[in-house]
Every structure is written in C-alpha cells, then in structure tokens.
CHARMM internal coordinates of N, CA and C (Angstrom, degrees):
IC EDIT
DIST 1 N 1 CA 1.4453
DIST 1 CA 1 C 1.5058
ANGL 1 N 1 CA 1 C 109.80
DIST 1 C 2 N 1.2959
ANGL 1 CA 1 C 2 N 118.85
DIHE 1 N 1 CA 1 C 2 N -45.74
DIST 2 N 2 CA 1.4163
ANGL 1 C 2 N 2 CA 122.27
DIHE 1 CA 1 C 2 N 2 CA -178.34
DIST 2 CA 2 C 1.5086
ANGL 2 N 2 CA 2 C 110.02
DIHE 1 C 2 N 2 CA 2 C -60.25
DIST 2 C 3 N 1.3107
ANGL 2 CA 2 C 3 N 116.16
DIHE 2 N 2 CA 2 C 3 N -37.87
DIST 3 N 3 CA 1.4596
ANGL 2 C 3 N 3 CA 120.78
DIHE 2 CA 2 C 3 N 3 CA 179.16
DIST 3 CA 3 C 1.5508
ANGL 3 N 3 CA 3 C 112.13
DIHE 2 C 3 N 3 CA 3 C -62.00
DIST 3 C 4 N 1.3457
ANGL 3 CA 3 C 4 N 113.52
DIHE 3 N 3 CA 3 C 4 N -43.49
DIST 4 N 4 CA 1.4846
ANGL 3 C 4 N 4 CA 117.49
DIHE 3 CA 3 C 4 N 4 CA -179.77
DIST 4 CA 4 C 1.5074
ANGL 4 N 4 CA 4 C 111.77
DIHE 3 C 4 N 4 CA 4 C -66.17
DIST 4 C 5 N 1.3603
ANGL 4 CA 4 C 5 N 116.17
DIHE 4 N 4 CA 4 C 5 N -36.33
DIST 5 N 5 CA 1.4860
ANGL 4 C 5 N 5 CA 120.50
DIHE 4 CA 4 C 5 N 5 CA 177.67
DIST 5 CA 5 C 1.5214
ANGL 5 N 5 CA 5 C 109.22
DIHE 4 C 5 N 5 CA 5 C -65.34
DIST 5 C 6 N 1.3126
ANGL 5 CA 5 C 6 N 117.23
DIHE 5 N 5 CA 5 C 6 N -42.04
DIST 6 N 6 CA 1.4832
ANGL 5 C 6 N 6 CA 119.88
DIHE 5 CA 5 C 6 N 6 CA 179.81
DIST 6 CA 6 C 1.5326
ANGL 6 N 6 CA 6 C 107.78
DIHE 5 C 6 N 6 CA 6 C -61.47
DIST 6 C 7 N 1.3157
ANGL 6 CA 6 C 7 N 117.35
DIHE 6 N 6 CA 6 C 7 N -40.84
DIST 7 N 7 CA 1.4455
ANGL 6 C 7 N 7 CA 121.83
DIHE 6 CA 6 C 7 N 7 CA 179.39
DIST 7 CA 7 C 1.5298
ANGL 7 N 7 CA 7 C 111.25
DIHE 6 C 7 N 7 CA 7 C -60.83
DIST 7 C 8 N 1.3185
ANGL 7 CA 7 C 8 N 117.50
DIHE 7 N 7 CA 7 C 8 N -41.27
DIST 8 N 8 CA 1.4948
ANGL 7 C 8 N 8 CA 121.65
DIHE 7 CA 7 C 8 N 8 CA 178.54
DIST 8 CA 8 C 1.5213
ANGL 8 N 8 CA 8 C 109.87
DIHE 7 C 8 N 8 CA 8 C -63.46
DIST 8 C 9 N 1.3296
ANGL 8 CA 8 C 9 N 116.99
DIHE 8 N 8 CA 8 C 9 N -44.00
DIST 9 N 9 CA 1.4382
ANGL 8 C 9 N 9 CA 118.52
DIHE 8 CA 8 C 9 N 9 CA -176.47
DIST 9 CA 9 C 1.5499
ANGL 9 N 9 CA 9 C 112.96
DIHE 8 C 9 N 9 CA 9 C -70.79
DIST 9 C 10 N 1.2917
ANGL 9 CA 9 C 10 N 116.52
DIHE 9 N 9 CA 9 C 10 N -28.21
DIST 10 N 10 CA 1.4678
ANGL 9 C 10 N 10 CA 118.85
DIHE 9 CA 9 C 10 N 10 CA -179.95
DIST 10 CA 10 C 1.5241
ANGL 10 N 10 CA 10 C 110.49
DIHE 9 C 10 N 10 CA 10 C -85.18
DIST 10 C 11 N 1.3144
ANGL 10 CA 10 C 11 N 119.94
DIHE 10 N 10 CA 10 C 11 N -18.75
DIST 11 N 11 CA 1.4654
ANGL 10 C 11 N 11 CA 122.13
DIHE 10 CA 10 C 11 N 11 CA 178.92
DIST 11 CA 11 C 1.5163
ANGL 11 N 11 CA 11 C 109.40
DIHE 10 C 11 N 11 CA 11 C -113.49
DIST 11 C 12 N 1.3398
ANGL 11 CA 11 C 12 N 115.77
DIHE 11 N 11 CA 11 C 12 N 93.91
DIST 12 N 12 CA 1.4462
ANGL 11 C 12 N 12 CA 121.65
DIHE 11 CA 11 C 12 N 12 CA -173.15
DIST 12 CA 12 C 1.5594
ANGL 12 N 12 CA 12 C 111.68
DIHE 11 C 12 N 12 CA 12 C -56.71
DIST 12 C 13 N 1.3000
ANGL 12 CA 12 C 13 N 116.84
DIHE 12 N 12 CA 12 C 13 N -44.31
DIST 13 N 13 CA 1.4705
ANGL 12 C 13 N 13 CA 120.52
DIHE 12 CA 12 C 13 N 13 CA -178.39
DIST 13 CA 13 C 1.5453
ANGL 13 N 13 CA 13 C 111.75
DIHE 12 C 13 N 13 CA 13 C -61.00
DIST 13 C 14 N 1.3108
ANGL 13 CA 13 C 14 N 116.00
DIHE 13 N 13 CA 13 C 14 N -40.73
DIST 14 N 14 CA 1.4582
ANGL 13 C 14 N 14 CA 121.21
DIHE 13 CA 13 C 14 N 14 CA 178.74
DIST 14 CA 14 C 1.5396
ANGL 14 N 14 CA 14 C 110.04
DIHE 13 C 14 N 14 CA 14 C -67.16
DIST 14 C 15 N 1.3437
ANGL 14 CA 14 C 15 N 115.93
DIHE 14 N 14 CA 14 C 15 N -39.34
DIST 15 N 15 CA 1.4508
ANGL 14 C 15 N 15 CA 121.52
DIHE 14 CA 14 C 15 N 15 CA 178.94
DIST 15 CA 15 C 1.5286
ANGL 15 N 15 CA 15 C 109.95
DIHE 14 C 15 N 15 CA 15 C -62.19
DIST 15 C 16 N 1.3455
ANGL 15 CA 15 C 16 N 117.64
DIHE 15 N 15 CA 15 C 16 N -47.01
DIST 16 N 16 CA 1.4397
ANGL 15 C 16 N 16 CA 121.59
DIHE 15 CA 15 C 16 N 16 CA -178.40
DIST 16 CA 16 C 1.5098
ANGL 16 N 16 CA 16 C 110.31
DIHE 15 C 16 N 16 CA 16 C -63.25
DIST 16 C 17 N 1.3417
ANGL 16 CA 16 C 17 N 116.41
DIHE 16 N 16 CA 16 C 17 N -43.85
DIST 17 N 17 CA 1.4943
ANGL 16 C 17 N 17 CA 119.18
DIHE 16 CA 16 C 17 N 17 CA 178.29
DIST 17 CA 17 C 1.5209
ANGL 17 N 17 CA 17 C 110.19
DIHE 16 C 17 N 17 CA 17 C -61.68
DIST 17 C 18 N 1.3087
ANGL 17 CA 17 C 18 N 120.32
DIHE 17 N 17 CA 17 C 18 N -41.79
DIST 18 N 18 CA 1.4759
ANGL 17 C 18 N 18 CA 122.50
DIHE 17 CA 17 C 18 N 18 CA 179.37
DIST 18 CA 18 C 1.4922
ANGL 18 N 18 CA 18 C 110.50
DIHE 17 C 18 N 18 CA 18 C -63.49
DIST 18 C 19 N 1.3405
ANGL 18 CA 18 C 19 N 116.75
DIHE 18 N 18 CA 18 C 19 N -40.58
DIST 19 N 19 CA 1.4599
ANGL 18 C 19 N 19 CA 121.13
DIHE 18 CA 18 C 19 N 19 CA -179.36
DIST 19 CA 19 C 1.5354
ANGL 19 N 19 CA 19 C 109.39
DIHE 18 C 19 N 19 CA 19 C -65.69
DIST 19 C 20 N 1.3141
ANGL 19 CA 19 C 20 N 117.62
DIHE 19 N 19 CA 19 C 20 N -42.98
DIST 20 N 20 CA 1.4575
ANGL 19 C 20 N 20 CA 120.91
DIHE 19 CA 19 C 20 N 20 CA 179.93
DIST 20 CA 20 C 1.5234
ANGL 20 N 20 CA 20 C 110.24
DIHE 19 C 20 N 20 CA 20 C -63.50
DIST 20 C 21 N 1.3114
ANGL 20 CA 20 C 21 N 117.54
DIHE 20 N 20 CA 20 C 21 N -38.49
DIST 21 N 21 CA 1.4545
ANGL 20 C 21 N 21 CA 119.43
DIHE 20 CA 20 C 21 N 21 CA 176.43
DIST 21 CA 21 C 1.5063
ANGL 21 N 21 CA 21 C 112.74
DIHE 20 C 21 N 21 CA 21 C -65.74
DIST 21 C 22 N 1.3169
ANGL 21 CA 21 C 22 N 116.17
DIHE 21 N 21 CA 21 C 22 N -38.62
DIST 22 N 22 CA 1.4663
ANGL 21 C 22 N 22 CA 121.29
DIHE 21 CA 21 C 22 N 22 CA 174.95
DIST 22 CA 22 C 1.5296
ANGL 22 N 22 CA 22 C 109.38
DIHE 21 C 22 N 22 CA 22 C -59.56
DIST 22 C 23 N 1.3517
ANGL 22 CA 22 C 23 N 116.83
DIHE 22 N 22 CA 22 C 23 N -50.15
DIST 23 N 23 CA 1.4674
ANGL 22 C 23 N 23 CA 118.82
DIHE 22 CA 22 C 23 N 23 CA -179.16
DIST 23 CA 23 C 1.5167
ANGL 23 N 23 CA 23 C 112.44
DIHE 22 C 23 N 23 CA 23 C -60.66
DIST 23 C 24 N 1.3317
ANGL 23 CA 23 C 24 N 118.54
DIHE 23 N 23 CA 23 C 24 N -38.48
DIST 24 N 24 CA 1.4579
ANGL 23 C 24 N 24 CA 120.46
DIHE 23 CA 23 C 24 N 24 CA 178.76
DIST 24 CA 24 C 1.5083
ANGL 24 N 24 CA 24 C 113.74
DIHE 23 C 24 N 24 CA 24 C -64.55
DIST 24 C 25 N 1.3059
ANGL 24 CA 24 C 25 N 116.40
DIHE 24 N 24 CA 24 C 25 N -26.49
DIST 25 N 25 CA 1.4551
ANGL 24 C 25 N 25 CA 121.11
DIHE 24 CA 24 C 25 N 25 CA -176.78
DIST 25 CA 25 C 1.5484
ANGL 25 N 25 CA 25 C 113.51
DIHE 24 C 25 N 25 CA 25 C -104.53
DIST 25 C 26 N 1.3278
ANGL 25 CA 25 C 26 N 115.17
DIHE 25 N 25 CA 25 C 26 N -0.60
DIST 26 N 26 CA 1.4433
ANGL 25 C 26 N 26 CA 119.83
DIHE 25 CA 25 C 26 N 26 CA -178.03
DIST 26 CA 26 C 1.5039
ANGL 26 N 26 CA 26 C 110.96
DIHE 25 C 26 N 26 CA 26 C -86.11
DIST 26 C 27 N 1.3101
ANGL 26 CA 26 C 27 N 117.25
DIHE 26 N 26 CA 26 C 27 N 116.42
DIST 27 N 27 CA 1.4849
ANGL 26 C 27 N 27 CA 119.23
DIHE 26 CA 26 C 27 N 27 CA 178.24
DIST 27 CA 27 C 1.5180
ANGL 27 N 27 CA 27 C 111.72
DIHE 26 C 27 N 27 CA 27 C -68.11
DIST 27 C 28 N 1.3348
ANGL 27 CA 27 C 28 N 117.45
DIHE 27 N 27 CA 27 C 28 N -31.88
DIST 28 N 28 CA 1.4557
ANGL 27 C 28 N 28 CA 120.20
DIHE 27 CA 27 C 28 N 28 CA 175.97
DIST 28 CA 28 C 1.5044
ANGL 28 N 28 CA 28 C 110.98
DIHE 27 C 28 N 28 CA 28 C -61.52
DIST 28 C 29 N 1.2952
ANGL 28 CA 28 C 29 N 116.43
DIHE 28 N 28 CA 28 C 29 N -44.81
DIST 29 N 29 CA 1.4674
ANGL 28 C 29 N 29 CA 120.89
DIHE 28 CA 28 C 29 N 29 CA 179.07
DIST 29 CA 29 C 1.5220
ANGL 29 N 29 CA 29 C 111.19
DIHE 28 C 29 N 29 CA 29 C -64.65
DIST 29 C 30 N 1.3334
ANGL 29 CA 29 C 30 N 117.56
DIHE 29 N 29 CA 29 C 30 N -41.40
DIST 30 N 30 CA 1.4590
ANGL 29 C 30 N 30 CA 121.12
DIHE 29 CA 29 C 30 N 30 CA 177.82
DIST 30 CA 30 C 1.5382
ANGL 30 N 30 CA 30 C 110.76
DIHE 29 C 30 N 30 CA 30 C -63.78
DIST 30 C 31 N 1.3131
ANGL 30 CA 30 C 31 N 118.47
DIHE 30 N 30 CA 30 C 31 N -37.85
DIST 31 N 31 CA 1.4481
ANGL 30 C 31 N 31 CA 122.24
DIHE 30 CA 30 C 31 N 31 CA 178.41
DIST 31 CA 31 C 1.5515
ANGL 31 N 31 CA 31 C 109.86
DIHE 30 C 31 N 31 CA 31 C -65.44
DIST 31 C 32 N 1.2954
ANGL 31 CA 31 C 32 N 115.69
DIHE 31 N 31 CA 31 C 32 N -42.00
DIST 32 N 32 CA 1.4686
ANGL 31 C 32 N 32 CA 121.18
DIHE 31 CA 31 C 32 N 32 CA 179.37
DIST 32 CA 32 C 1.5149
ANGL 32 N 32 CA 32 C 110.99
DIHE 31 C 32 N 32 CA 32 C -62.52
DIST 32 C 33 N 1.3274
ANGL 32 CA 32 C 33 N 117.32
DIHE 32 N 32 CA 32 C 33 N -44.13
DIST 33 N 33 CA 1.4684
ANGL 32 C 33 N 33 CA 121.25
DIHE 32 CA 32 C 33 N 33 CA 179.78
DIST 33 CA 33 C 1.5139
ANGL 33 N 33 CA 33 C 109.75
DIHE 32 C 33 N 33 CA 33 C -65.18
DIST 33 C 34 N 1.3525
ANGL 33 CA 33 C 34 N 118.60
DIHE 33 N 33 CA 33 C 34 N -41.94
DIST 34 N 34 CA 1.4661
ANGL 33 C 34 N 34 CA 121.37
DIHE 33 CA 33 C 34 N 34 CA 178.25
DIST 34 CA 34 C 1.5154
ANGL 34 N 34 CA 34 C 109.75
DIHE 33 C 34 N 34 CA 34 C -61.85
DIST 34 C 35 N 1.2984
ANGL 34 CA 34 C 35 N 117.75
DIHE 34 N 34 CA 34 C 35 N -43.38
DIST 35 N 35 CA 1.4807
ANGL 34 C 35 N 35 CA 120.90
DIHE 34 CA 34 C 35 N 35 CA 177.59
DIST 35 CA 35 C 1.4843
ANGL 35 N 35 CA 35 C 111.51
DIHE 34 C 35 N 35 CA 35 C -58.58
DIST 35 C 36 N 1.3626
ANGL 35 CA 35 C 36 N 115.97
DIHE 35 N 35 CA 35 C 36 N -47.96
DIST 36 N 36 CA 1.4838
ANGL 35 C 36 N 36 CA 119.16
DIHE 35 CA 35 C 36 N 36 CA -177.21
DIST 36 CA 36 C 1.5344
ANGL 36 N 36 CA 36 C 111.37
DIHE 35 C 36 N 36 CA 36 C -66.74
DIST 36 C 37 N 1.3373
ANGL 36 CA 36 C 37 N 117.18
DIHE 36 N 36 CA 36 C 37 N -33.33
DIST 37 N 37 CA 1.4381
ANGL 36 C 37 N 37 CA 119.73
DIHE 36 CA 36 C 37 N 37 CA -176.65
DIST 37 CA 37 C 1.5594
ANGL 37 N 37 CA 37 C 112.03
DIHE 36 C 37 N 37 CA 37 C -80.45
DIST 37 C 38 N 1.3532
ANGL 37 CA 37 C 38 N 117.58
DIHE 37 N 37 CA 37 C 38 N -37.64
DIST 38 N 38 CA 1.4224
ANGL 37 C 38 N 38 CA 120.30
DIHE 37 CA 37 C 38 N 38 CA -169.99
DIST 38 CA 38 C 1.5322
ANGL 38 N 38 CA 38 C 113.79
DIHE 37 C 38 N 38 CA 38 C -106.43
DIST 38 C 39 N 1.3058
ANGL 38 CA 38 C 39 N 119.11
DIHE 38 N 38 CA 38 C 39 N -36.54
DIST 39 N 39 CA 1.4633
ANGL 38 C 39 N 39 CA 119.48
DIHE 38 CA 38 C 39 N 39 CA -173.21
DIST 39 CA 39 C 1.5398
ANGL 39 N 39 CA 39 C 112.82
DIHE 38 C 39 N 39 CA 39 C -102.17
DIST 39 C 40 N 1.3077
ANGL 39 CA 39 C 40 N 117.36
DIHE 39 N 39 CA 39 C 40 N -41.93
DIST 40 N 40 CA 1.4556
ANGL 39 C 40 N 40 CA 121.03
DIHE 39 CA 39 C 40 N 40 CA -176.36
DIST 40 CA 40 C 1.5324
ANGL 40 N 40 CA 40 C 114.66
DIHE 39 C 40 N 40 CA 40 C -55.79
DIST 40 C 41 N 1.3456
ANGL 40 CA 40 C 41 N 118.85
DIHE 40 N 40 CA 40 C 41 N -44.22
DIST 41 N 41 CA 1.4494
ANGL 40 C 41 N 41 CA 116.71
DIHE 40 CA 40 C 41 N 41 CA 179.74
DIST 41 CA 41 C 1.5402
ANGL 41 N 41 CA 41 C 113.24
DIHE 40 C 41 N 41 CA 41 C -58.24
DIST 41 C 42 N 1.3081
ANGL 41 CA 41 C 42 N 118.37
DIHE 41 N 41 CA 41 C 42 N -38.75
DIST 42 N 42 CA 1.4826
ANGL 41 C 42 N 42 CA 120.98
DIHE 41 CA 41 C 42 N 42 CA 176.63
DIST 42 CA 42 C 1.4970
ANGL 42 N 42 CA 42 C 111.97
DIHE 41 C 42 N 42 CA 42 C -63.88
DIST 42 C 43 N 1.3267
ANGL 42 CA 42 C 43 N 117.01
DIHE 42 N 42 CA 42 C 43 N -42.71
DIST 43 N 43 CA 1.4763
ANGL 42 C 43 N 43 CA 121.66
DIHE 42 CA 42 C 43 N 43 CA 179.66
DIST 43 CA 43 C 1.5242
ANGL 43 N 43 CA 43 C 110.28
DIHE 42 C 43 N 43 CA 43 C -62.04
DIST 43 C 44 N 1.3028
ANGL 43 CA 43 C 44 N 115.29
DIHE 43 N 43 CA 43 C 44 N -43.83
DIST 44 N 44 CA 1.4693
ANGL 43 C 44 N 44 CA 119.25
DIHE 43 CA 43 C 44 N 44 CA 179.96
DIST 44 CA 44 C 1.5606
ANGL 44 N 44 CA 44 C 109.90
DIHE 43 C 44 N 44 CA 44 C -66.83
DIST 44 C 45 N 1.3018
ANGL 44 CA 44 C 45 N 117.44
DIHE 44 N 44 CA 44 C 45 N -41.84
DIST 45 N 45 CA 1.4719
ANGL 44 C 45 N 45 CA 119.98
DIHE 44 CA 44 C 45 N 45 CA 178.47
DIST 45 CA 45 C 1.4897
ANGL 45 N 45 CA 45 C 111.65
DIHE 44 C 45 N 45 CA 45 C -62.45
DIST 45 C 46 N 1.3329
ANGL 45 CA 45 C 46 N 118.83
DIHE 45 N 45 CA 45 C 46 N -40.34
DIST 46 N 46 CA 1.4497
ANGL 45 C 46 N 46 CA 121.38
DIHE 45 CA 45 C 46 N 46 CA 179.49
DIST 46 CA 46 C 1.5304
ANGL 46 N 46 CA 46 C 110.21
DIHE 45 C 46 N 46 CA 46 C -64.28
DIST 46 C 47 N 1.3323
ANGL 46 CA 46 C 47 N 114.95
DIHE 46 N 46 CA 46 C 47 N -41.17
DIST 47 N 47 CA 1.4623
ANGL 46 C 47 N 47 CA 119.65
DIHE 46 CA 46 C 47 N 47 CA 178.28
DIST 47 CA 47 C 1.4908
ANGL 47 N 47 CA 47 C 113.10
DIHE 46 C 47 N 47 CA 47 C -63.18
DIST 47 C 48 N 1.3368
ANGL 47 CA 47 C 48 N 116.18
DIHE 47 N 47 CA 47 C 48 N -43.06
DIST 48 N 48 CA 1.4702
ANGL 47 C 48 N 48 CA 120.96
DIHE 47 CA 47 C 48 N 48 CA 179.35
DIST 48 CA 48 C 1.5132
ANGL 48 N 48 CA 48 C 110.98
DIHE 47 C 48 N 48 CA 48 C -64.67
DIST 48 C 49 N 1.3327
ANGL 48 CA 48 C 49 N 119.07
DIHE 48 N 48 CA 48 C 49 N -34.15
DIST 49 N 49 CA 1.4561
ANGL 48 C 49 N 49 CA 122.32
DIHE 48 CA 48 C 49 N 49 CA -179.06
DIST 49 CA 49 C 1.5251
ANGL 49 N 49 CA 49 C 112.06
DIHE 48 C 49 N 49 CA 49 C -74.82
DIST 49 C 50 N 1.2886
ANGL 49 CA 49 C 50 N 119.21
DIHE 49 N 49 CA 49 C 50 N -26.29
DIST 50 N 50 CA 1.4518
ANGL 49 C 50 N 50 CA 120.39
DIHE 49 CA 49 C 50 N 50 CA -174.33
DIST 50 CA 50 C 1.5373
ANGL 50 N 50 CA 50 C 112.10
DIHE 49 C 50 N 50 CA 50 C -89.26
DIST 50 C 51 N 1.2788
ANGL 50 CA 50 C 51 N 117.85
DIHE 50 N 50 CA 50 C 51 N -17.02
DIST 51 N 51 CA 1.5191
ANGL 50 C 51 N 51 CA 121.11
DIHE 50 CA 50 C 51 N 51 CA -174.30
DIST 51 CA 51 C 1.4997
ANGL 51 N 51 CA 51 C 113.10
DIHE 50 C 51 N 51 CA 51 C -112.87
END
COOR INIT
IC SEED 1 N 1 CA 1 C
IC BUILD
C-alpha cells in the first residue's frame, strides 16, 4: 500500500484522476454540492433581505 501511495504522489496526473474518482463516488461530497446548489442560495438571499 505504501508503494502505491508513493506512486500516486510522484505521478500528479494519476493523483488528480484518483481524487476525481473519489469525489464522484463520495456521498459526502455529493451532499455538499446539493446543499450549495439548492439550499445555500436561499439562505444567502434571506440573510441579504433581513440586513
């Protein structure tokens, strides 16, 4: 495992691709994107209207 991690760190393109795959399969990341796209704009708009 340590050898494969070293390989990822030394090959930037492979590291980026692995990270993108992780993000595509990460439910936490998907939930954050959904929150930012659907809920956050309304929260910001309400805050701007009250102050």
